[in-house]
C-alpha positions in Angstrom: -20.0 41.2 -23.8 -17.7 38.4 -25.0 -15.5 39.4 -27.9 -14.2 35.9 -28.7 -15.6 32.7 -30.1 -18.3 30.6 -28.5 -16.5 27.6 -26.8 -18.1 24.3 -25.8 -16.1 23.0 -22.9 -16.2 19.5 -21.5 -14.7 18.7 -18.1 -15.3 22.2 -16.9 -15.2 21.2 -13.2 -12.0 19.2 -13.6 -8.4 20.2 -13.0 -7.7 21.6 -16.5 -11.3 22.8 -17.2 -11.7 24.7 -14.0 -8.4 26.4 -14.5 -9.3 27.2 -18.1 -12.6 29.0 -17.4 -11.0 32.2 -16.1 -8.7 32.3 -19.1 -11.7 32.3 -21.4 -13.4 35.4 -19.9 -13.5 37.1 -23.3 -15.2 34.0 -24.9 -18.7 32.8 -24.5 -18.3 29.4 -22.7 -20.9 26.7 -22.8 -20.0 24.0 -20.3 -21.3 20.6 -21.1 -21.9 19.0 -17.6 -23.1 15.7 -16.4 -23.5 15.9 -12.6 -21.1 18.6 -11.3 -21.9 22.3 -11.9 -19.3 24.5 -13.6 -19.3 27.9 -11.8 -17.8 30.6 -14.1 -19.3 29.3 -17.4 -21.7 31.6 -19.3 -24.0 28.6 -19.8 -24.3 25.1 -18.5 -25.8 22.4 -20.6 -26.6 18.9 -19.1 -25.5 16.1 -21.4 -23.9 12.7 -21.7 -20.7 12.3 -23.5 -21.3 8.6 -24.0 -24.8 9.0 -25.6 -25.8 9.7 -29.2 -26.2 13.5 -29.8 -24.7 13.9 -26.2 -28.1 12.9 -24.8 -29.8 15.9 -26.3 -32.9 15.9 -28.6 -32.3 16.6 -32.2 -33.4 20.2 -32.1 -31.3 21.1 -29.0 -28.3 19.4 -30.6 -28.7 21.3 -33.9 -29.1 24.6 -32.0 -25.9 23.9 -30.1 -24.0 23.0 -33.3 -25.1 26.3 -34.9 -23.5 28.3 -32.1 -20.2 26.6 -31.4 -16.9 27.9 -32.9 -14.5 25.8 -30.8 -14.7 22.6 -28.8 -12.3 22.1 -25.9 -12.5 18.5 -24.8 -11.1 18.1 -21.3 -13.4 15.5 -19.8 -11.8 12.2 -19.1 -11.3 9.5 -16.5 -7.8 10.2 -15.3 -7.6 7.7 -12.4 -5.8 4.4 -12.9 -8.3 2.2 -11.0 -11.6 2.6 -12.9 -11.2 -0.4 -15.1 -10.8 -0.7 -18.9 -14.5 -0.6 -19.8 -15.4 2.6 -17.9 -12.1 4.3 -19.0 -12.6 3.6 -22.6 -16.3 4.5 -22.5 -15.4 8.1 -21.6 -11.9 8.6 -22.9 -12.4 6.9 -26.3 -16.1 6.7 -27.1 -16.8 10.1 -25.5 -14.1 11.6 -27.7 -15.8 10.1 -30.8 -19.0 11.9 -29.8 -17.2 15.2 -29.4 -15.5 14.8 -32.8 -18.9 14.2 -34.4 -20.2 17.4 -32.8 -17.1 19.3 -33.9 -17.8 18.2 -37.5 -21.5 19.0 -37.3 -20.7 22.5 -35.9 -17.9 23.1 -38.5 -15.8 24.0 -35.5 -12.2 23.4 -34.3 -11.4 20.9 -31.7 -8.8 21.2 -28.9 -8.4 17.7 -27.5 -6.6 17.4 -24.1 -4.7 14.2 -24.0 -1.5 13.4 -22.0 2.2 13.4 -22.7 2.4 9.9 -21.2 1.0 8.4 -24.4 4.7 8.6 -25.3 5.5 6.2 -22.4 3.1 3.3 -22.9 6.0 1.0 -23.2 7.0 1.7 -19.6 3.9 0.3 -17.8 4.6 -2.8 -15.7 2.2 -4.7 -17.9 4.2 -3.9 -21.1 7.5 -4.8 -19.3 6.1 -8.1 -18.2 6.3 -7.3 -14.5 4.0 -8.6 -11.8 1.1 -6.3 -10.9 1.0 -7.7 -7.4 -2.0 -6.4 -5.5 -2.2 -3.1 -7.4 -5.5 -1.7 -8.3 -3.8 1.1 -10.4 -3.6 0.1 -14.1 -2.0 2.9 -16.0 -2.2 0.8 -19.2 -6.0 1.2 -19.2 -5.7 4.9 -19.1 -2.9 5.2 -21.6 -4.6 2.8 -24.1 -7.8 4.9 -23.9 -6.0 8.2 -24.4 -4.1 6.8 -27.4 -7.4 5.5 -28.8 -8.9 9.0 -28.3 -6.0 10.6 -30.2 -6.4 8.1 -33.0 -10.1 9.0 -33.3 -9.3 12.7 -33.5 -6.5 12.3 -36.1 -8.6 10.0 -38.3 -11.7 12.2 -38.1 -10.6 14.9 -40.6 -11.9 17.7 -38.4 -9.6 20.6 -37.7 -8.0 19.6 -34.4 -5.1 20.4 -32.0 -4.0 17.6 -29.6 -2.7 19.1 -26.4 -0.4 16.8 -24.3 0.3 18.0 -20.8 2.5 16.0 -18.4 1.5 15.6 -14.8 -0.7 18.5 -13.8 -0.2 20.0 -10.4 -1.9 22.9 -8.7 -1.8 26.6 -9.6 1.8 27.9 -9.7 0.9 30.9 -7.4 -1.5 29.3 -4.9 -1.2 25.5 -5.3 -5.0 25.3 -5.6 -6.5 22.4 -7.6 -10.0 21.1 -8.0 -9.0 17.5 -7.2 -5.8 15.9 -6.0 -4.1 13.8 -8.6 -1.8 10.8 -8.5 1.3 12.8 -7.8 -0.4 14.4 -4.8 -1.1 10.9 -3.5 2.6 10.1 -3.6 3.5 13.5 -2.0 0.9 12.8 0.8 2.5 9.4 1.4 6.0 11.0 1.7 4.8 13.7 4.1 3.2 11.1 6.3 6.3 8.9 6.2 4.3 6.1 4.5 6.8 5.7 1.6 10.2 4.7 3.0 11.5 4.1 -0.5 10.9 5.5 -4.0 11.6 3.0 -6.8 12.7 5.6 -9.4 16.4 6.2 -10.3 17.8 9.4 -8.9 18.3 11.1 -12.3 15.0 10.2 -13.9 13.1 13.3 -15.0 9.9 14.0 -13.0 7.9 16.1 -15.4 5.0 18.2 -14.1 3.4 21.5 -15.0 1.1 23.8 -13.1 -2.6 23.8 -14.1 -2.6 27.5 -15.0 0.2 26.9 -17.6 -1.9 24.2 -19.3 -4.9 26.5 -19.2 -3.0 29.5 -20.6 -1.7 27.4 -23.4 -5.2 26.2 -24.5 -6.5 29.7 -24.3 -3.7 31.0 -26.4 -4.3 28.3 -29.0 -8.0 29.3 -29.3 -7.2 33.0 -29.6 -4.5 32.4 -32.2 -7.0 30.3 -34.2 -4.6 27.3 -34.3 -6.4 24.6 -36.2 -4.0 21.6 -36.3 -0.9 20.1 -34.7 0.3 18.5 -31.5 1.2 20.7 -28.5 3.3 19.4 -25.7 2.8 21.2 -22.4 5.7 19.8 -20.3 8.7 20.8 -18.3 10.9 19.2 -21.0 14.6 19.5 -20.4 13.9 21.6 -17.3 12.1 18.8 -15.5 13.4 18.2 -12.0 15.2 14.9 -11.4 13.9 12.5 -8.8 16.5 13.4 -6.2 15.9 17.1 -6.6 12.1 16.8 -6.5 12.4 14.8 -3.2 14.7 17.4 -1.8 12.2 20.1 -2.6 9.4 18.1 -0.9 11.6 17.5 2.1 12.6 21.2 2.4 8.9 22.1 2.2 8.0 19.6 4.9 10.7 21.0 7.1 9.4 24.5 6.6 5.9 23.4 7.5 7.2 21.7 10.6 6.3 18.2 9.4 8.5 15.2 10.5 8.8 13.6 7.1 11.9 11.3 6.7 13.4 11.4 3.3 12.8 8.1 1.5 15.6 5.9 0.1 15.9 6.0 -3.7 16.2 2.4 -5.1 16.1 1.0 -8.6 12.9 -0.7 -9.6 14.8 -3.9 -10.4 15.9 -4.2 -6.8 12.3 -3.7 -5.6 11.1 -6.6 -7.8 14.1 -8.9 -7.0 14.5 -8.3 -3.3 12.4 -5.7 -1.5 8.9 -6.8 -2.6 9.3 -10.6 -2.0 11.2 -10.2 1.2 9.7 -7.1 2.9 6.4 -6.3 1.2 4.9 -9.7 0.7 4.1 -10.1 4.4 2.5 -6.7 5.0 -1.1 -6.1 5.7 -3.1 -6.3 2.4 -3.9 -2.6 2.4 -0.3 -1.6 2.9 0.8 -4.1 0.2 -1.8 -2.7 -2.2 -0.7 0.8 -1.6 2.9 -0.1 -2.3 2.0 -2.0 -5.5 -0.1 1.0 -6.7 2.9 3.2 -6.1 5.0 0.8 -8.2 2.5 0.9 -11.0 2.5 4.7 -11.1 6.2 5.3 -10.7 7.0 2.9 -13.5 6.1 5.7 -15.9 9.0 7.7 -14.5 11.6 5.1 -13.7 13.1 4.9 -17.1 11.4 7.8 -18.8 13.0 10.0 -21.4 12.7 13.7 -21.6 9.4 14.8 -23.1 9.2 17.2 -26.1 8.1 20.7 -25.1 6.1 23.2 -27.2 6.1 26.0 -24.6 7.8 29.2 -25.7 7.1 28.4 -29.4 4.7 30.0 -31.9 3.2 32.5 -29.5 2.6 30.0 -26.7 3.3 30.8 -23.0 7.0 30.7 -22.0 8.7 27.5 -21.0 9.1 27.0 -17.3 12.6 27.1 -15.7 13.7 24.5 -13.1 13.5 27.3 -10.5 9.9 28.0 -11.4 9.1 24.3 -11.3 10.6 24.1 -7.8 8.6 27.0 -6.6 5.4 25.5 -8.1 6.1 22.2 -6.4 6.6 23.9 -3.0 3.4 25.7 -3.4 1.4 22.6 -4.3 2.9 20.6 -1.4 2.0 23.5 1.0 -1.6 23.7 -0.4 -2.1 20.0 -0.1 -0.7 19.8 3.4 -3.1 22.5 4.5 -6.1 21.0 2.7 -5.4 17.6 4.3 -5.2 19.2 7.8 -1.5 18.3 8.2 -0.7 21.9 9.2 -2.9 24.7 10.4 -0.8 27.7 9.1 2.3 28.1 7.1 5.3 30.2 8.2 5.5 33.7 6.6 8.7 32.6 4.8 6.8 29.8 3.1 4.0 32.1 2.0 6.5 34.4 0.4 8.3 31.5 -1.3 5.0 30.3 -2.7 4.6 33.6 -4.7 7.9 33.2 -6.5 7.2 32.0 -10.0 10.0 32.2 -12.6 
């Protein structure tokens, strides 16, 4: 029988939510779902984050509020191509609905945002650069997450804002419920589709394994933390672009993949020379893929080091650069297998995947 609080979890089938469920085994977890089931939850409740009372009737809503001690809000549109209306409808308006439920339940809210709200000035739109044929619009996502944070802060409910950086697969297995933007870049590198990377060699590439994010949220709930902002990042240990590319290349070699290492070029050279001369005449699909990469990598090209709360106030330990390298190798290996790029991995690779500092 659960000994902990009753937790209402949104986004239980997503990357963070699915990793969080096993960490809350001593809690009673009610997963608010829309279409996708959430295996592992104690209860599943069908609702709609964008509807009044979450789409429930008044009695069902009141019964829910009477039971909930903590709300973990993970549900969000995380893709960059959904458009501003749909993105804001879930990431901002949906957050408002969860804030109202938190208040009605007299509960504590744990709101999962993103560390990249600290880099909204780095989008190509903010820097006045051409979008080209890109469908990826990071500014829509970041604007919606900032709006969600503003809603939480101004609500007056007890709340903790959790800001992970790029979330990759489990540190030990690489498993992840859905591949994210960074996986797309890695896939392109492994297939030799990205001959260049428009990010300076020494720019920090900040990512964290999903299990670290989940463990942090679980620890906050068990500690009864009721306010503050928690950064779940690599911080000063983040791999630099050149080292991250080396790790991906080393993993590709170990898996027997013929992936040529891309050339690192400054984004200014891309806009001034490479795109107008070499990219403009490509097939529209290839051009769009390149411009989408430009949109995503702009958030890293001139990025500063994120703050990091790991290792503080009872939170899980901060990751070392060695641990991050191991987690990256494991995620690359998992994705290569899942995509059918390799059938089996060498024994040495399997052993390396279990090393987590």
